[in-house]
C-alpha positions as CSV (number, residue, x, y, z in Angstrom):
1,X,4.0,1.3,-7.4
2,X,6.7,3.3,-7.9
3,X,7.0,3.1,-4.0
4,X,7.0,-0.5,-4.2
5,X,9.3,-0.9,-6.9
6,X,11.7,1.6,-5.3
7,X,11.8,-0.4,-2.0
8,X,12.0,-3.8,-3.9
9,X,15.0,-2.8,-5.7
10,X,16.8,0.3,-3.8
11,X,16.1,-0.5,-0.2
12,X,18.1,1.3,1.6
13,X,17.6,4.6,-0.5
14,X,14.2,4.1,-0.7
15,X,13.9,3.4,2.9
16,X,16.0,6.2,3.5
17,X,13.4,8.5,0.7
18,X,10.5,7.0,2.5
19,X,11.7,7.8,6.1
20,X,11.9,4.1,6.9
21,X,15.2,4.3,8.0
22,X,14.5,2.3,10.9
23,X,12.7,-0.9,9.4
24,X,15.7,-3.8,8.4
25,X,16.0,-4.3,4.9
26,X,14.1,-7.7,4.9
27,X,10.7,-5.8,5.9
28,X,11.7,-2.8,3.3
29,X,11.9,-5.3,0.7
30,X,8.6,-7.4,1.7
31,X,7.0,-4.3,1.7
32,X,8.0,-3.0,-1.7
33,X,6.9,-7.0,-3.3
34,X,3.4,-6.2,-1.7
35,X,2.9,-3.3,-2.9
36,X,4.3,-3.8,-6.3
37,X,2.2,-6.7,-6.9
38,X,-0.7,-5.3,-5.6
39,X,-0.7,-2.7,-8.0
40,X,-0.2,-4.5,-10.9
41,X,-3.0,-6.7,-9.9
42,X,-5.3,-3.4,-9.5
43,X,-3.9,-2.0,-12.9
44,X,-4.3,-5.2,-14.7
45,X,-7.4,-6.8,-13.2
46,X,-10.2,-7.2,-15.2
47,X,-12.7,-8.6,-13.0
48,X,-14.0,-6.5,-10.2
49,X,-14.0,-8.9,-7.7
50,X,-9.9,-9.1,-8.1
51,X,-9.7,-5.4,-8.3
52,X,-11.7,-4.6,-5.4
53,X,-9.6,-7.5,-3.4
54,X,-6.4,-5.6,-4.4
55,X,-7.7,-2.4,-3.6
56,X,-8.7,-3.6,0.3
57,X,-5.5,-5.4,0.7
58,X,-3.5,-2.6,-0.3
59,X,-5.5,-0.2,2.1
60,X,-4.5,-2.8,4.8
61,X,-0.9,-2.8,3.6
62,X,-1.1,1.2,4.5
63,X,-1.8,0.1,8.0
64,X,1.2,-2.0,8.1
65,X,3.0,1.2,6.7
66,X,1.5,3.1,9.1
67,X,2.8,0.9,12.1
68,X,6.3,1.2,10.5
69,X,5.8,4.6,10.9
70,X,4.9,5.3,14.4
71,X,7.0,2.3,15.2
72,X,9.9,4.5,14.2
73,X,8.6,7.8,15.5
74,X,7.3,9.2,12.3
75,X,4.0,10.0,13.3
76,X,3.1,12.6,10.1
77,X,3.6,10.0,7.9
78,X,1.8,7.9,9.8
79,X,-1.4,9.9,9.7
80,X,-0.6,10.3,6.1
81,X,-0.8,6.5,5.8
82,X,-4.0,6.7,7.8
83,X,-5.6,8.9,5.2
84,X,-4.6,6.8,2.5
85,X,-5.8,3.5,4.2
86,X,-9.2,5.1,4.2
87,X,-9.2,6.7,0.9
88,X,-8.6,3.4,-0.3
89,X,-11.0,1.2,1.8
90,X,-13.6,3.7,0.3
91,X,-12.8,2.8,-2.8
92,X,-12.6,-1.0,-2.6
93,X,-16.2,-0.6,-1.3
94,X,-17.5,1.1,-4.4
95,X,-15.8,-1.5,-6.8
96,X,-17.3,-4.3,-4.4
97,X,-21.0,-2.8,-5.0
98,X,-22.4,-4.3,-8.0
99,X,-23.2,-1.8,-11.0
100,X,-26.7,-0.3,-10.8
101,X,-29.3,-1.8,-13.2
102,X,-29.3,-0.5,-16.3
C-alpha cells in the first residue's frame, strides 16, 4: 500500500525510488492506484471471498510490475516481483480454501 500511495501521489520521485524511470507518469499513477486500492481491499475485507480475490489480483499486479522491470532492463527487480507473485498466489490459494470443519 505504501508503494501504491507513493506512486499515486509522487509519481516522479516514487518512480525513481522504485526503479520505474522508464515508465511514463500515467502508468506509474495507474500502478499506484491499483496497488493502493487492492491493499485497502485486503485490509478492510471482512469476507474471505473478497479477500482472496483481492490478494489474487494483487499477485497479478506483481506480474505487471515485473513486466515493467523487464521492459526497462531491471532483471533483479523483475525476479523480486516474480517472487512476490508466487508468495501472494500461495496466500490467495490458502484464503480460498474453506476452513476445516470443527
